[in-house]
Phi, psi and omega in degrees: 000132182285164179300320179295324177296320179298313180297317179298319179294316179296319179302308182292333181275333187225001181303308182299316181299317179295320179298317179298317180296316180290328177298321177295326180284315188267332184076009183224114184298316179299317178296319179297315180298317180295320180295318180291320177298319178296321178298316178293325177299319178293326176295319180293335180289336179223069187297325180293316179297317181296316181296335180273359181289144177290320182226084184297327179294321178295320178298314179299318179299314180298315179297314181297318178296317179297319178299313181298319179296316180298316179296321179296316178298315180297319180295319178297318179296316179295317178300317178297318178298314180296326177294322181289319185267350178088177183292150179292150179292151177280122183241003182291129177264119183260015176297144182305324180295320180293316179298321178295318179297314180297318179296319179294319178300321180295339181273351181277157173299152184308312183301314179294316182298315181296316180297314180298315182296314182293321183282311187267327182266323179268345176068037176273144174293159184305319181298319180290324176298317179300314179296317182297318183273350180070036179230173180282162177300320179299321178296318179298314180299320178296315180295322178296316180297310180295322179295318177298318179297316180295319178296320179301318178292316182292329184261013177300155187303327181288331182267341187302318181297319180293320180295316179298319178300317179291324180296322179295323180291319183286328186286000000 
C-alpha cells in the first residue's frame, strides 16, 4: 500500500471522528474542521513518516489539538490588541468607480488579481510581488499585463454600469 493510500484510508476512517473530538475541545465546528484539515495537510507534507506511525489517528489528534490551541492563543492576542487600540478605521471607498474596480478584480483569475492588488493597491515593486507570490518576475509582469488588459475590458463604459450593479448586490 502506498503512503498516499495510507493517508487516504486514515482520512476516510477517522476524519469525522477527529472533527467531533475537536469540536468538543473548541466549541466551534468550523474551527474544528480547519484544525483537523491542517493536521492532515501536515501528514501529506511527510507521507512516509506518517505512514510509519504506530497510531496515525493519535498523531493527527495531537497535531489538530495543538493547531487549535495555537490559533486560539493568536486570536486572543489579536482580540486584546484590538481592544487596546480600538476599532480599525473605515477605509472602504463607496464611490461607483471604486466599487466597479473591486467587482472587476473579483472576476479575474487569482494570479492576476493578486499581482494587480499587490503592485497597484499595496504599491509593492514587481520584485517584491514576485517574492510574495513565490513566482518569477517574468510571471508577475505577465500577470500584470494580462490583468490590466482584462480590467480594461471589464471596466469599459458599456460594462461599468453592470459591474457596479453586481458590486452593490454582493456587498
